C-alpha positions in Angstrom: 94.0 96.6 96.9 93.6 99.3 99.5 91.7 102.5 98.6 94.3 104.6 100.4 96.4 107.1 98.4 99.3 104.6 98.4 97.0 101.8 97.2 95.7 103.8 94.4 99.2 104.8 93.3 100.3 101.2 93.4 97.2 100.2 91.3 98.2 102.9 88.7 101.7 101.5 88.4 100.9 97.8 88.2 100.7 96.2 84.8 103.4 98.5 83.3 106.8 97.2 82.4 109.1 99.6 84.3 112.8 99.9 84.2 114.8 99.7 87.5 115.0 103.5 87.6 111.3 103.8 87.0 110.5 101.2 89.7 112.6 103.4 92.0 110.5 106.4 91.2 107.3 104.4 91.6 108.4 103.1 95.0 109.3 106.7 96.1 105.8 107.9 95.1 104.1 105.1 96.9 106.1 105.9 100.1 105.2 109.6 99.7 101.7 109.1 98.5 100.2 112.0 100.4 102.8 114.4 98.9 103.1 112.9 95.4 100.3 115.0 93.7 102.1 118.2 94.9 105.7 117.4 94.0 107.4 119.0 91.0 109.4 116.7 88.7 112.6 118.2 90.2 111.5 117.5 93.7 110.5 113.9 92.9 113.8 113.3 91.1 115.7 114.5 94.2 113.6 112.3 96.5 114.0 109.2 94.3 117.7 109.9 93.6 117.2 110.0 89.8 117.5 112.6 87.1 114.6 114.9 86.1 114.4 113.5 82.6 114.0 110.1 84.2 110.8 111.4 85.9 109.5 112.6 82.6 110.2 109.3 80.9 108.5 107.5 83.8 105.3 109.5 83.3 105.3 108.7 79.5 105.8 105.0 80.3 102.6 105.2 82.3 100.7 106.6 79.3 100.8 110.3 80.1 102.0 113.1 77.8 104.5 114.1 80.5 104.9 114.6 84.2 102.4 117.5 84.5 99.7 115.3 83.1 100.5 112.6 85.6 100.5 115.1 88.4 97.1 116.4 87.3 95.8 112.8 87.3 97.1 112.3 90.8 95.4 115.4 92.1 92.1 114.2 90.7 92.2 111.1 92.8 93.8 112.7 95.9 92.3 115.0 98.5 92.1 118.5 97.1 94.2 120.2 99.7 97.6 119.3 101.1 97.4 118.8 104.9 98.8 121.9 106.7 101.7 121.2 108.9 101.4 117.4 108.9 101.8 114.8 111.6 105.6 115.3 111.6 105.5 119.0 112.4 107.4 119.8 115.6 108.9 116.3 116.0 112.7 115.6 116.0 114.3 113.2 113.6 114.0 110.2 115.9 110.3 110.8 116.4 109.8 111.3 112.7 111.4 107.9 112.0 109.0 106.3 114.5 106.0 108.1 113.0 107.0 107.0 109.5 107.1 103.4 110.7 103.6 103.8 112.2 102.5 105.0 108.8 104.1 102.0 107.2 102.1 99.8 109.5 98.9 101.6 108.7 99.6 101.0 105.0 100.2 97.3 105.7 96.9 97.1 107.6 95.2 98.6 104.6 96.7 96.0 102.3 95.6 93.2 104.7 92.0 94.3 104.3 92.0 91.7 101.5 93.3 88.6 103.3 93.4 86.4 100.1 97.1 86.9 99.3 98.2 86.0 102.8 95.9 83.1 103.0 97.2 81.8 99.7 100.7 82.2 101.0 99.9 80.3 104.1 98.6 77.4 102.1 101.7 77.3 99.9 104.1 77.5 102.9 102.2 74.9 104.9 102.1 72.4 102.0 105.9 72.5 101.3 107.9 69.8 103.0 110.6 71.0 103.5 110.0 74.7 103.5 112.8 77.0 102.4 113.2 80.4 104.0 115.6 82.8 102.2 117.0 86.1 103.4 120.5 87.5 102.8 122.3 90.5 104.2 119.8 93.1 105.5 116.9 90.6 105.2 118.7 87.7 107.1 117.3 88.7 110.5 113.7 88.6 109.0 114.3 85.2 107.5 115.9 83.9 110.7 113.1 85.1 112.9 110.5 83.5 110.7 112.3 80.2 110.5 112.8 80.1 114.2 109.1 80.4 114.9 108.0 78.4 111.9 110.1 75.4 113.1 107.8 75.2 116.1 104.8 74.3 114.0 106.2 73.1 110.6 107.9 69.7 110.5 110.8 70.8 108.2 112.0 74.4 107.9 115.4 75.1 106.2 116.9 78.5 106.6 119.0 80.0 103.7 120.7 83.1 105.2 124.2 82.7 103.7 125.1 83.2 100.1 127.8 81.6 98.1 128.0 78.6 95.8 126.4 76.3 98.3 123.1 78.3 98.1 122.0 76.6 94.9 123.1 73.2 96.3 120.8 73.6 99.2 117.9 74.6 97.0 118.6 71.4 94.9 118.7 69.3 98.0 115.4 70.7 99.2 113.7 70.1 95.9 114.9 66.5 95.9 113.5 66.1 99.4 110.1 67.3 98.2 110.0 71.1 98.6 107.4 72.9 96.7 107.7 76.5 98.0 110.3 79.1 99.1 109.6 82.1 101.2 111.9 85.0 100.5 112.5 88.2 102.6 114.0 90.8 100.3 115.0 94.2 101.6 117.1 97.1 100.2 119.7 97.0 99.0 118.9 93.9 97.1 121.8 91.5 96.7 122.3 90.1 93.2 122.6 86.6 94.8 118.9 86.8 96.0 117.7 87.6 92.5 119.8 84.7 91.1 118.6 82.3 93.8 114.9 83.1 93.1 115.5 82.6 89.4 117.2 79.2 90.1 114.4 78.2 92.6 111.6 78.9 90.1 113.5 77.0 87.3 113.7 74.1 89.8 110.0 74.1 90.1 109.5 76.0 93.4 106.8 78.5 94.0 108.2 81.7 95.4 106.4 83.8 98.0 108.2 87.1 98.6 108.1 89.8 101.3 109.6 93.0 99.8 109.5 96.7 100.4 107.5 97.3 97.3 105.7 95.6 94.4 108.3 97.2 92.2 111.3 95.7 93.9 113.9 93.9 91.7 112.7 90.5 93.0 109.1 91.0 91.8 109.8 89.5 88.4 111.0 86.3 90.1 108.2 85.9 92.6 104.9 84.0 92.1 103.3 85.9 95.0 104.8 89.2 96.4 103.3 90.9 99.4 104.7 94.4 100.0 105.6 95.9 103.4 107.4 99.2 103.3 110.7 99.9 105.1 111.5 103.2 106.9 114.3 105.3 105.4 114.5 108.2 107.9 117.5 106.9 109.8 121.0 106.0 108.6 120.0 102.4 108.3 116.6 101.3 107.0 114.0 100.1 109.6 111.8 97.1 108.9 109.0 96.9 111.3 106.3 96.3 108.7 108.2 93.4 107.0 108.7 91.8 110.4 105.1 92.1 111.3 104.1 90.7 107.9 106.3 87.8 108.6 104.4 87.1 111.8 101.1 87.4 109.9 102.4 84.8 107.4 103.3 82.5 110.3 99.8 82.8 111.6 98.3 82.0 108.1 100.7 79.0 107.7 99.8 77.7 111.2 96.1 77.9 110.4 96.8 75.5 107.5 98.7 73.0 109.6 96.3 70.7 111.5 98.8 69.7 114.1 100.2 73.2 114.8 98.5 73.6 118.1 99.6 70.1 119.3 103.2 70.9 118.4 103.1 74.2 120.3 101.6 72.5 123.4 104.2 69.7 123.2 107.0 72.3 123.0 105.6 74.2 126.0 105.4 70.9 128.0 109.0 70.0 127.2 110.2 73.6 127.9 108.6 73.4 131.3 110.3 70.0 132.1 113.7 71.4 131.1 113.2 74.7 132.9 114.0 76.4 129.6 112.6 79.8 130.5 112.8 82.0 133.5 109.4 83.0 134.8 
């Protein structure tokens, strides 16, 4: 776990059974880790989109007498002074969205200081034949991008980017074919179908590796290994640079576990050259 403010907050929240509303507050605090020790309960409620009493109940669920006690604790483990101005001062809304994504990437870099979870994920994905990659709605592009590149080094990748009644059928077919793992990209807003699919997949014996915006996302309870990568929320539609990069990191870890990955890539390059597939 990173020793950054966000990492310390996440460590504080882990191990507690939080309601969906409380997970929302926790996620908001992780995203605003630098500001969290200075926010009033009303300010935090507004940022998280919940009621002020929900913030109080959240603090009690963590073992504190109330929100003031939680905030005092956060100030003890945070820098004593709030930065003046801040990195976003003087920037327009578009620049602030980019700067927020840069911060998300910094947070991801901090989490990757411990490579063990990614390495474990790489082994699970490489060992599954076939390998299922799930992503619906907002997460479909992340799943599709991963599956596209994964197919260049993995012998059997099956993309699940459409919901409906056939989703469970395709999971069943993959299990019959020998699948042992499923990689899920789960981004807000979380479709009910994704949660149901992960429940079904685990009941069928698959190990679920999930990329989600937070360790407190609704899919966490249905994942064997969840690696968080924050999304940006400064624009009308969320931005997902960190989840995309984490997907590429997982590709690298998976390729490292596939002994013929380099040979497959070289073979593809040779055939692409023969076909004139790409314009130089």
